[in-house]
C-alpha positions as CSV (number, residue, x, y, z in Angstrom):
1,X,97.2,-110.8,-37.3
2,X,95.8,-110.0,-33.8
3,X,99.3,-109.9,-32.4
4,X,100.5,-107.6,-35.1
5,X,97.4,-105.4,-34.8
6,X,98.1,-104.9,-31.1
7,X,101.8,-104.3,-31.5
8,X,101.4,-101.7,-34.3
9,X,98.4,-99.8,-32.8
10,X,99.9,-96.4,-31.7
11,X,98.1,-96.4,-28.3
12,X,99.4,-99.9,-27.4
13,X,102.8,-99.4,-29.0
14,X,103.5,-96.4,-26.8
15,X,103.2,-98.6,-23.7
16,X,106.4,-100.3,-24.4
17,X,104.6,-103.7,-24.2
18,X,104.6,-106.3,-27.0
19,X,102.1,-109.1,-27.5
20,X,104.3,-112.3,-27.8
21,X,101.5,-114.9,-27.9
22,X,98.0,-115.1,-29.1
23,X,96.2,-118.5,-29.0
24,X,94.4,-119.5,-32.2
25,X,91.1,-119.5,-30.4
26,X,91.9,-116.0,-28.8
27,X,91.5,-117.4,-25.3
28,X,95.1,-116.7,-24.2
29,X,97.2,-113.6,-24.9
30,X,100.6,-113.0,-23.4
31,X,102.2,-109.6,-23.3
32,X,105.8,-108.8,-22.4
33,X,106.9,-105.5,-20.9
34,X,110.7,-105.1,-20.9
35,X,112.6,-102.7,-18.7
36,X,114.1,-100.1,-21.2
37,X,114.7,-96.4,-21.5
38,X,111.1,-96.1,-22.7
39,X,109.5,-98.0,-19.8
40,X,111.7,-96.9,-16.9
41,X,110.6,-94.4,-14.3
42,X,112.7,-91.9,-12.3
43,X,113.8,-94.6,-9.8
44,X,114.8,-97.1,-12.5
45,X,111.8,-99.6,-12.2
46,X,109.0,-100.2,-14.7
47,X,106.8,-97.1,-15.1
48,X,103.4,-97.6,-13.5
49,X,101.6,-96.2,-16.6
50,X,103.1,-98.9,-18.8
51,X,102.3,-101.6,-16.3
52,X,98.6,-100.4,-16.3
53,X,98.4,-99.7,-20.0
54,X,99.5,-103.1,-21.2
55,X,96.4,-104.6,-19.5
56,X,94.0,-102.4,-21.5
57,X,91.8,-104.0,-24.1
58,X,92.8,-107.6,-24.0
59,X,89.8,-109.0,-22.2
60,X,87.2,-107.1,-24.2
61,X,88.8,-108.2,-27.4
62,X,88.9,-111.9,-26.2
63,X,85.2,-111.7,-25.1
64,X,84.1,-110.1,-28.4
65,X,85.7,-112.9,-30.3
66,X,84.2,-115.6,-28.1
67,X,80.7,-114.1,-27.8
68,X,80.3,-112.9,-31.4
69,X,78.7,-110.0,-33.1
70,X,75.5,-110.0,-31.0
71,X,77.2,-108.4,-27.9
72,X,79.0,-105.3,-27.0
73,X,81.9,-105.4,-24.6
74,X,83.7,-102.5,-23.0
75,X,86.2,-101.9,-20.3
76,X,84.3,-100.2,-17.5
77,X,86.7,-99.8,-14.6
78,X,90.2,-100.7,-13.5
79,X,92.5,-100.5,-10.5
80,X,96.2,-101.4,-10.0
81,X,98.1,-102.7,-6.9
82,X,101.8,-102.5,-6.9
83,X,103.3,-105.3,-4.9
84,X,107.0,-105.0,-5.8
85,X,109.0,-102.8,-8.2
86,X,109.8,-104.3,-11.5
87,X,113.4,-104.1,-12.4
88,X,113.3,-106.8,-15.1
89,X,110.9,-107.8,-17.9
90,X,107.4,-108.6,-16.7
91,X,104.7,-110.7,-18.4
92,X,100.9,-110.5,-18.3
93,X,98.8,-113.5,-19.3
94,X,95.2,-113.0,-20.2
95,X,93.2,-116.2,-20.1
96,X,89.5,-116.8,-20.9
97,X,88.8,-120.3,-19.7
98,X,86.1,-122.6,-21.1
99,X,84.3,-122.7,-17.7
100,X,84.4,-118.9,-17.3
101,X,83.0,-118.4,-20.8
102,X,80.2,-120.8,-20.1
103,X,79.4,-118.9,-16.8
104,X,79.3,-115.7,-18.8
105,X,77.0,-117.2,-21.4
106,X,74.7,-118.6,-18.7
107,X,74.6,-115.2,-16.9
108,X,73.7,-113.4,-20.2
109,X,70.9,-115.9,-20.8
110,X,69.4,-114.8,-17.5
111,X,70.2,-111.1,-17.8
112,X,71.0,-109.3,-21.0
113,X,73.8,-107.2,-19.4
114,X,76.5,-107.9,-16.8
115,X,79.8,-106.9,-15.4
116,X,82.7,-109.3,-15.0
117,X,85.9,-108.6,-13.1
118,X,89.2,-110.1,-14.2
119,X,92.6,-110.1,-12.4
120,X,95.8,-109.8,-14.3
121,X,99.1,-110.5,-12.6
122,X,102.3,-109.0,-14.0
123,X,105.0,-111.5,-13.2
124,X,108.7,-111.8,-13.8
125,X,110.3,-114.9,-15.5
126,X,110.4,-116.7,-12.1
127,X,106.7,-116.2,-11.7
128,X,107.0,-113.6,-8.9
129,X,104.0,-111.2,-8.9
130,X,105.0,-107.6,-9.1
131,X,101.7,-105.9,-10.0
132,X,98.0,-106.9,-10.0
133,X,95.5,-105.1,-12.2
134,X,91.8,-105.6,-11.7
135,X,89.7,-104.8,-14.8
136,X,85.9,-104.7,-14.8
137,X,84.3,-105.4,-18.2
138,X,80.7,-104.5,-19.2
139,X,79.0,-107.1,-21.5
140,X,75.5,-106.7,-23.0
141,X,73.4,-108.0,-25.8
142,X,73.6,-105.5,-28.6
143,X,69.8,-105.1,-29.1
144,X,69.2,-104.7,-25.4
145,X,71.9,-102.1,-25.1
146,X,70.5,-100.1,-28.1
147,X,67.0,-100.2,-26.6
148,X,68.3,-99.2,-23.1
149,X,70.2,-96.3,-24.5
150,X,67.4,-94.7,-26.6
151,X,67.6,-96.9,-29.7
152,X,70.8,-95.3,-31.1
153,X,72.6,-97.2,-33.8
154,X,76.0,-97.0,-32.2
155,X,77.2,-100.0,-30.1
C-alpha cells in the first residue's frame, strides 16, 4: 500500500521515480529513477530536479511509522551534490537501522525535539554513486511542539 501510495501521488509521480521496494517494517525503501524522455535534461543525463525530488519524504514517512503518533516529523533542509552525470537508471535506498532508531529514541528521551541528517546516495546498477542528497529532518514530541508553537491544534 505504501509503495502504491508513493507511486500514485501526483507530486511523486511527476518526478519519474518509482518505489520498487518497501520493507514490511517500513525501515527500507528503494526508489528507481530511469533515464527516459520525462527524466532527461538538455544534455541527455538525468534531470537534477528528478534526482532531488525522489529523495523527498521517504525518511519522514519511515520515522513517523517507527516512532508512532506521538511525534511530528518534517523535512527541514536538503542539499544535493552531483558527482557524475546519470545516463542510466539510478537507485536510491533509504534505510532506518535499528541502532539509528534507538539513538533517535534516546535523544528524544533527553530532549523533546531534534534534527537528524540523512545521506542518500543515488547509484547505478554497478553501485557507482552519481549523486548524494543530504536531508535534515526535524523530529519533536507532538505535545512539546504544540506548546512551543502557541498551543495550536495542528501538528
